[in-house]
C-alpha positions in Angstrom: 8.0 -29.6 292.1 4.9 -29.2 294.1 1.5 -30.5 293.4 -1.6 -28.4 293.1 -2.3 -28.7 296.9 1.3 -27.5 297.8 2.4 -31.0 298.8 5.5 -32.5 297.3 4.7 -34.1 294.0 5.2 -37.9 294.3 6.8 -38.0 290.9 9.4 -35.3 291.5 13.0 -36.6 291.7 14.2 -36.4 295.2 10.8 -36.8 296.9 9.3 -40.0 298.0 5.7 -41.2 298.0 3.9 -40.4 301.2 4.3 -43.2 303.7 1.4 -45.3 305.0 1.0 -43.1 308.2 0.8 -39.9 306.2 -1.7 -41.4 303.8 -3.7 -42.6 306.8 -3.8 -39.2 308.4 -4.9 -37.6 305.1 -7.6 -40.2 304.7 -8.8 -39.5 308.3 -9.1 -35.8 307.5 -10.8 -36.5 304.2 -13.4 -38.8 305.8 -14.0 -36.3 308.6 -14.6 -33.5 306.1 -17.0 -35.8 304.2 -18.8 -36.7 307.4 -19.2 -33.1 308.4 -20.7 -32.3 305.0 -23.1 -35.1 305.4 -24.1 -34.0 308.9 -24.6 -30.4 307.6 -27.1 -31.7 305.1 -29.1 -33.4 307.8 -29.4 -30.3 310.0 -29.0 -32.6 313.0 -27.2 -30.6 315.8 -25.9 -33.7 317.5 -24.5 -35.2 314.3 -22.9 -31.8 313.5 -21.2 -31.6 316.9 -19.8 -35.2 316.5 -18.6 -34.5 313.0 -16.9 -31.2 314.0 -15.2 -32.9 316.9 -13.9 -35.7 314.6 -12.7 -33.1 312.1 -10.9 -31.1 314.8 -9.2 -34.2 316.1 -8.1 -35.3 312.6 -6.8 -31.8 311.8 -4.9 -31.7 315.2 -3.2 -35.0 314.4 -2.2 -33.7 310.9 -0.9 -30.5 312.4 1.1 -32.3 315.2 2.5 -34.8 312.6 3.3 -32.0 310.1 1.2 -33.8 307.5 0.5 -31.4 304.6 -3.2 -31.5 303.6 -4.9 -30.6 300.3 -7.5 -27.9 300.4 -11.0 -29.2 301.2 -13.2 -30.1 298.2 -15.8 -27.3 298.3 -18.1 -29.1 295.9 -20.5 -27.6 293.3 -22.1 -25.1 295.8 -18.8 -23.4 296.6 -19.3 -20.6 294.1 -22.7 -19.8 295.7 -21.3 -19.5 299.2 -17.7 -18.5 298.7 -15.6 -16.2 300.8 -16.8 -13.2 298.9 -20.3 -13.7 300.1 -19.3 -13.4 303.8 -20.2 -10.2 305.6 -17.3 -7.8 306.2 -16.5 -7.6 309.9 -17.7 -4.2 311.2 -19.9 -3.6 308.1 -23.3 -2.1 308.8 -26.1 -4.6 308.9 -29.4 -3.8 307.3 
C-alpha cells in the first residue's frame, strides 16, 4: 500500500520504515522548503538566492539517492495562487 504522498506506507507488510539516511534527506528537503518560504516572505533577494540554492542541493541529493519525497506543503494561500492562476504560455497579454 502507498501513502498519500506515493511513498511506501510504513505499516504495509513487506515494507520497512525509512532508514535514518532517508529520514535525514527528507528532513533536509523539508527544512529547505520551509527556509525558502520564510525568505520569500522577507522579499530579501540575497536570502532568496541562498534558500533556493539550499533547496536545489537538497532536492539533488534526494534525486541521486532515489529518496521519494512528499509533495510540498503549499499552505493556506495555495488556493489563491494555484496552478490554474498561472498564465497559459503563448496566451495574449493584456
